[in-house]
C-alpha positions in Angstrom: -23.6 -7.7 -1.5 -21.6 -7.2 -4.7 -23.3 -4.9 -7.2 -23.1 -7.1 -10.2 -24.4 -10.2 -8.5 -27.4 -8.5 -7.0 -28.4 -6.8 -10.2 -28.0 -9.9 -12.3 -30.2 -11.8 -9.9 -32.8 -9.0 -10.2 -32.6 -9.1 -14.0 -33.2 -12.9 -14.0 -36.2 -12.5 -11.8 -37.6 -9.6 -13.9 -37.1 -11.6 -17.2 -38.8 -14.7 -15.7 -41.7 -12.6 -14.4 -41.9 -10.8 -17.7 -42.1 -14.0 -19.6 -44.8 -15.2 -17.3 -46.7 -12.0 -17.6 -46.5 -12.0 -21.4 -48.0 -15.5 -21.5 -50.8 -14.6 -19.0 -51.7 -11.1 -20.1 -50.2 -10.0 -23.3 -52.2 -6.7 -23.4 -50.8 -5.6 -20.0 -47.2 -6.5 -20.9 -46.3 -2.9 -21.8 -47.3 -1.6 -18.4 -45.5 -4.5 -16.7 -42.3 -3.7 -18.7 -42.5 0.0 -17.7 -42.8 -1.0 -14.1 -39.7 -3.3 -14.4 -37.7 -0.5 -16.0 -38.6 1.9 -13.2 -37.8 -0.6 -10.5 -34.4 -1.4 -12.1 -33.7 2.3 -12.5 -34.3 2.9 -8.8 -32.0 0.0 -8.0 -29.2 1.6 -10.0 -29.9 4.9 -8.2 -29.1 3.0 -4.9 -25.5 2.6 -5.9 -25.0 6.3 -6.8 -25.9 7.4 -3.3 -23.0 8.7 -1.3 -24.4 8.4 2.2 -26.2 5.5 4.0 -29.1 7.8 4.7 -29.7 8.3 1.0 -29.4 4.6 0.4 -32.0 3.9 3.0 -34.4 6.4 1.4 -33.9 4.7 -2.0 -34.4 1.3 -0.5 -37.7 2.5 1.0 -38.6 3.9 -2.4 -37.9 0.4 -4.0 -40.3 -1.2 -1.5 -43.0 1.4 -2.1 -42.7 1.1 -5.9 -43.2 -2.7 -5.6 -46.3 -2.2 -3.6 -47.7 0.3 -6.1 -46.7 -1.8 -9.1 -48.1 -4.9 -7.5 -51.4 -3.3 -6.6 -52.1 -1.4 -9.9 -50.1 -3.4 -12.5 -49.3 -7.0 -11.6 -49.0 -9.0 -8.5 -45.9 -10.5 -9.9 -44.0 -7.5 -8.6 -44.5 -8.9 -5.1 -42.0 -11.6 -6.0 -39.3 -8.9 -5.9 -40.0 -8.1 -2.2 -37.5 -10.7 -0.8 -34.5 -9.4 -2.8 -35.5 -5.9 -1.9 -35.8 -6.6 1.8 -32.8 -8.9 2.0 -30.5 -7.2 -0.4 -31.2 -3.4 0.1 -32.6 -3.2 3.6 -29.9 -5.3 5.2 -28.1 -2.2 6.7 -31.3 -0.8 8.4 -30.6 -0.5 12.1 -34.3 -1.5 12.8 -33.6 -5.0 11.4 -30.6 -5.5 13.8 -32.9 -4.9 16.7 -35.9 -6.8 15.4 -34.8 -9.6 13.0 -38.4 -11.0 12.9 -39.6 -7.8 11.2 -37.7 -8.6 8.0 -39.5 -12.0 7.7 -42.8 -10.4 8.5 -42.4 -7.9 5.6 -41.4 -10.8 3.3 -44.5 -12.8 4.5 -47.0 -10.0 3.6 -47.6 -11.3 0.0 -48.8 -14.7 1.5 -51.9 -12.9 2.7 -52.3 -11.3 -0.8 -51.9 -14.7 -2.5 -54.1 -16.6 0.0 -56.7 -17.6 -2.6 -54.1 -19.1 -5.0 -52.1 -22.1 -4.0 -49.9 -21.8 -7.1 -48.9 -18.2 -6.3 -48.1 -19.1 -2.7 -46.0 -22.0 -3.8 -44.1 -20.0 -6.4 -43.6 -17.1 -4.1 -42.3 -19.4 -1.4 -39.9 -20.9 -3.9 -38.7 -17.5 -5.0 -38.2 -16.3 -1.4 -36.2 -19.4 -0.5 -34.1 -19.0 -3.6 -33.5 -15.3 -2.9 -32.4 -15.8 0.7 -30.2 -18.8 -0.3 -28.5 -16.5 -2.9 -28.1 -13.8 -0.3 -26.8 -16.2 2.3 -24.4 -17.7 -0.3 -23.2 -14.2 -1.3 -22.6 -13.3 2.4 -20.5 -16.5 2.9 -18.5 -15.7 -0.2 -17.8 -12.2 1.0 -16.8 -13.6 4.4 -14.5 -16.1 2.9 -13.0 -13.5 0.5 -12.2 -11.2 3.5 -10.7 -14.1 5.4 -8.6 -15.0 2.3 -7.4 -11.4 2.0 -6.5 -11.3 5.6 -4.7 -14.6 5.3 -2.8 -13.4 2.2 -1.9 -10.2 4.0 -0.7 -12.0 7.1 1.2 -14.4 5.0 2.8 -11.6 3.0 3.8 -9.9 6.2 5.2 -13.1 7.6 7.2 -13.6 4.5 8.5 -10.0 4.7 9.5 -10.5 8.3 11.2 -13.8 7.4 13.0 -12.1 4.5 14.1 -9.3 6.8 15.3 -11.8 9.4 17.3 -13.7 6.8 18.7 -10.5 5.5 19.7 -9.4 9.0 21.4 -12.8 9.5 23.2 -12.5 6.2 24.4 -9.0 7.2 25.6 -10.3 10.5 27.4 -13.2 8.8 29.0 -10.7 6.4 30.1 -8.5 9.2 31.7 -11.4 11.0 33.5 -12.4 7.9 34.7 -8.8 7.4 35.9 -8.6 11.0 37.7 -11.9 10.6 39.3 -10.7 7.4 40.3 -7.5 9.0 41.8 -9.3 12.0 44.0 -11.5 9.7 45.0 -8.5 7.6 46.0 -6.3 10.5 47.8 -9.2 12.2 49.6 -10.7 9.2 50.6 -7.6 7.3 50.1 -4.4 9.1 51.0 -5.8 12.5 54.2 -7.3 11.1 55.1 -4.0 9.5 54.6 -2.0 12.6 56.4 -4.5 14.7 59.4 -4.3 12.3 59.3 -0.5 12.6 59.3 -0.7 16.4 62.3 -3.0 16.4 64.1 -0.6 14.0 63.4 2.4 16.3 64.6 0.5 19.4 67.8 -0.5 17.6 68.3 3.1 16.6 67.9 4.3 20.2 70.6 1.9 21.3 73.1 3.0 18.6 72.3 6.7 18.7 75.4 7.7 20.7 77.9 5.1 19.5 77.1 5.1 15.8 74.9 8.0 14.7 75.0 7.1 11.1 73.7 3.6 11.8 71.1 5.1 14.0 69.9 7.5 11.3 69.7 4.6 8.8 67.6 2.6 11.2 65.2 5.5 11.9 64.8 6.1 8.1 63.9 2.4 7.7 61.4 2.6 10.6 59.8 5.7 9.1 59.5 4.0 5.7 58.0 0.9 7.3 55.5 3.1 9.3 54.5 5.0 6.2 53.9 1.8 4.3 51.7 0.5 7.2 49.6 3.7 7.2 49.2 3.4 3.5 48.0 -0.2 3.8 45.5 0.9 6.5 44.2 3.6 4.2 43.8 1.2 1.3 41.9 -1.3 3.5 39.5 1.2 4.8 38.9 2.5 1.3 38.0 -1.0 0.1 35.7 -1.6 3.0 33.8 1.6 2.6 30.7 1.0 0.4 29.8 3.3 -2.4 27.7 6.3 -1.5 25.0 5.3 -4.0 24.7 1.9 -2.4 24.3 3.4 1.0 21.6 5.8 -0.2 19.5 3.2 -2.0 19.8 0.8 1.0 18.7 3.6 3.3 15.6 4.2 1.2 14.9 0.5 1.0 15.3 0.0 4.7 12.8 2.8 5.5 10.2 1.3 3.1 10.6 -2.2 4.5 10.3 -1.0 8.1 7.2 1.1 7.2 5.6 -1.8 5.3 6.3 -4.3 8.2 5.0 -2.0 10.9 1.8 -0.8 9.2 0.9 -3.5 6.7 1.1 -1.1 3.7 2.7 -2.4 0.5 5.6 -0.4 -0.7 7.8 -0.5 -3.9 11.0 1.3 -4.9 12.2 1.7 -8.5 15.4 3.6 -9.5 17.1 4.4 -12.8 20.0 6.5 -14.1 23.5 7.1 -12.8 23.1 7.0 -9.0 26.8 7.9 -8.5 26.0 11.5 -9.5 23.8 11.9 -6.4 25.8 13.6 -3.6 25.5 12.7 0.1 23.6 15.8 0.9 21.0 15.0 -1.8 20.7 11.4 -0.4 20.0 13.0 3.0 17.2 15.2 1.6 15.6 12.3 -0.3 15.7 10.2 2.9 14.1 12.9 5.0 11.4 13.7 2.5 10.6 10.0 2.1 10.1 9.6 5.8 7.8 12.7 6.0 5.8 11.5 3.0 5.3 8.1 4.6 4.1 9.7 7.8 1.6 11.9 5.9 0.3 8.9 4.0 -0.2 7.0 7.2 -2.1 9.9 8.8 -4.4 11.0 6.0 -4.3 8.9 2.8 -5.8 5.6 4.1 -3.7 3.9 1.3 -2.9 0.3 0.9 0.1 0.8 -1.4 2.9 3.4 -1.8 5.1 3.6 -4.9 8.5 5.4 -4.8 10.5 6.1 -7.9 14.0 7.7 -8.0 15.3 8.7 -11.4 18.5 10.5 -12.4 18.4 12.6 -15.5 21.1 14.7 -17.3 20.6 17.8 -15.2 18.4 16.9 -12.2 17.2 14.1 -10.0 13.5 13.3 -9.3 12.1 11.5 -6.3 8.4 10.7 -6.7 6.3 9.3 -3.9 2.6 8.4 -4.6 -0.1 6.3 -3.0 -3.5 4.8 -3.9 -5.4 6.3 -1.0 -8.0 9.0 -0.8 -7.0 12.4 -2.2 -8.2 15.9 -1.8 -8.4 18.9 -4.0 -8.2 21.3 -1.0 -5.2 20.8 1.3 -3.0 23.1 3.3 0.7 22.7 3.7 1.5 21.2 7.0 4.7 21.6 9.0 6.0 18.4 7.5 5.4 19.6 3.9 6.9 23.0 4.8 10.0 21.2 6.1 10.3 19.2 2.9 10.1 22.4 0.8 12.8 24.1 2.9 15.1 21.2 2.7 14.6 20.9 -1.1 15.0 24.7 -1.6 18.4 24.7 0.2 19.7 22.6 -2.7 18.1 24.8 -5.3 15.3 22.2 -5.9 11.5 22.3 -6.1 8.9 20.3 -4.2 5.7 19.5 -6.2 2.6 18.3 -4.4 -0.6 16.9 -6.0 -3.5 16.0 -3.8 -6.1 14.6 -6.3 -7.1 11.9 -7.2 -4.3 10.5 -5.1 -1.6 12.2 -3.1 1.8 12.5 -4.8 4.9 14.4 -3.7 7.8 15.0 -6.2 11.2 16.3 -5.2 13.3 17.8 -8.0 16.9 18.7 -7.3 19.4 20.0 -10.0 22.7 18.1 -10.4 25.0 20.9 -11.5 25.4 22.6 -8.1 25.7 19.5 -6.0 28.1 17.2 -7.7 30.8 17.8 -5.1 28.5 18.4 -2.1 28.9 16.6 1.2 27.1 16.5 4.5 
């Protein structure tokens, strides 16, 4: 049950019981208030426990305190037994085996109130209200989890749909590019090479009878061939995407594939002049990202991973951080060692932070890698 909802319900019960106690026995109200404060303090202690065993001991202490307060201070403390049993003892393995035991413990005050119809009726009303609130809270939790699962599944479906649409767009773009290349090679380059071939055949025929004419034809064929080769070079240069575009798309592709396969949200932000990043640096960033994603999947238990690539005046920074569980004491694995070695080969530094969340930062200077290539 949610912490705030349970404590608010307890406070409402304590205030109601306190007002009733003040009306009935004004002189004993101080002891009653002290008992309420002690009970509420023990309730708060329940949420500071780190293990389920500790929580069970605190829950047992809550029930014992109610019995003591109800016996020596005021029987109104028995009204808190239902919320204590239903709200704090719900994880006891004993109740999973014997469900009837919970209702037996809740029904003990009926024997204590057997001489007062008003107390029995009011306790019955409080018990029913308590279990109704607990039942309602359980339903809300179930619906909340179902809603989260639905949202997650919907988000994954949207991502798969977007990926499918993106793949279709890429395929369409490739088909258009191939079609454009086919027309270009056929209409321009093909005609040029055909003309060069005709010139060379004519030169072959006139080589013995008219050497000067043959030489002229060969020169024309060579010029036409050179022009065709130059056209091919220009076309290939136009078709080749910029290196920075390839690098970013590679990082985005790795994150999208990881998010789709393992249902972990990812984000990528980049800033600065990406054209200053060399191919070998893109390769290191891509390999370090893949290794960091693998480590996150194995150890972090994270639901979100954020990646930031920033280009500064003298260096480039790739930061990968998650929202999972961290650790102050961690040992460098083979994966982290490999990341350090790859980064060090470019004169860079790998920074690893394990607490409160895991974060890996790759720093590589720009000065020595402006003209580097893989």
